[in-house]
N, C-alpha and C positions, 0 to 999 in steps of 0.2 A: 924217594918215592913221591909220586904225584898225589896231591890231595884230591879228594872227590870233586872239589870245585874247579880243578884244573884239568878235568877229563871230559871228553865228549862221550856221552853215554847212549844217545838215541840214534837209531839207524837213519832217520830223516836228516839229522844234523851232519852225519858222515857224508850222506849223499849230497847235501847242499854244498859242503866245503869242496868235495871232489869236483862237482859240476861247475861252480862259479869261482873257485879259488885259482890263484896263480900256481903254475906247475913248475917244479924244479926237479929234473931227473938226474940221477947219479948212477953209479955202477950197481950198488946194492939196494938203493931205496929210491922212491919217488915221493917228493914232499909237495903237498898242496897247502896253500896258505890263503885264507880268506880274512880280510879285515872288516870289522864292524865298528859301529859307533857306540856300542853298548858299554856302559861303565862297569866292567867286570875284568877279572884277571884273564890272562891267556888260557886257552884250553887246548888239549892235545888228544888225538885219537890215533889208534894203531890198527893197521890191517895186515895180518900175517896169515896167508892162506896155507892150505895143505901142500902146495907146491914147494914151500920152503923146506919142509921136512916133517919128521914125526912130531908128536905133541911135545916131547922134551925139547927138541930143537926149536920149535916155534915159540915155546915159552921162554927159552933162553934169549932168543932174538928180541922178543917183546920186552923182557926185563932190561936188556941192554938199551933199547930205544927209550924206554921210560927213564932210565938213569941219565941218558944224554939230555933228554928234554927237561928233567928236573934241574940239571946244571944250567941249561940255557934259559930257564924261566925268567930270570931277571933281565935278560937282553931282549925279550920279545915284547912288542908293544901291547898295551892293555886292550882288550876287546878282540884280540886276534884268535882265530881258530886254525889249528894246524892238524892235518892228517898225514901220517907217514905210512906208506905202503912198502912193505918189505918184499924185495924181489928174491927169487930162489937163491941167488948168490950170497944173500945175507947170512945164510946158514954157515958159510965158511969164513965170513968176515970176522975179524976180531973187533974188540970194543973201540980201539983207536980209529980204525977205518970208518966205522959207523958214526962215531963222534965227529970226525972231520967232514964227512958228507953232509950230515944233518946241520952242523954248525955253518957250513958254507951256504947251504940253501936258506937257512933262517936269517943269516946276515944279509943275504941279497933280497929277501922278500918280506921279512917281518921285523927288521931292526927297529928298536925303540928310538 
C-alpha cells in the first residue's frame, strides 16, 4: 500500500502532471510522468473512470495499480509525480499485464 506521502491528493496536482508530464501509452493504461526538483519521495495518482466498469471493478483496478506502484517505488527518482489513467480494457487485464505495462513506462520515463 502506498503511504499518504506517496500519493497525489489534489485535483490541481493531477491536472498539472497530466498537462506537463511525459506521456507513455500502453494497451490498458496511460502513464504521465512529471519530474520536479523538490526534495521529496515520488508520488502517484490514479484515474479510473466509470468507463472501466462498476465500482467493484474500478476499485479492483485501482488496488492493482497501487500495488504495482508500491513495488516500483524504489526505482522511481525522488521528486517525480506519476499519474496512471486506466483505460476500459484494464478491467479484464490481470495483475501481471498491468505490472508489465506500468513498469515499462516507469523505466522509460522515471528511472532513478
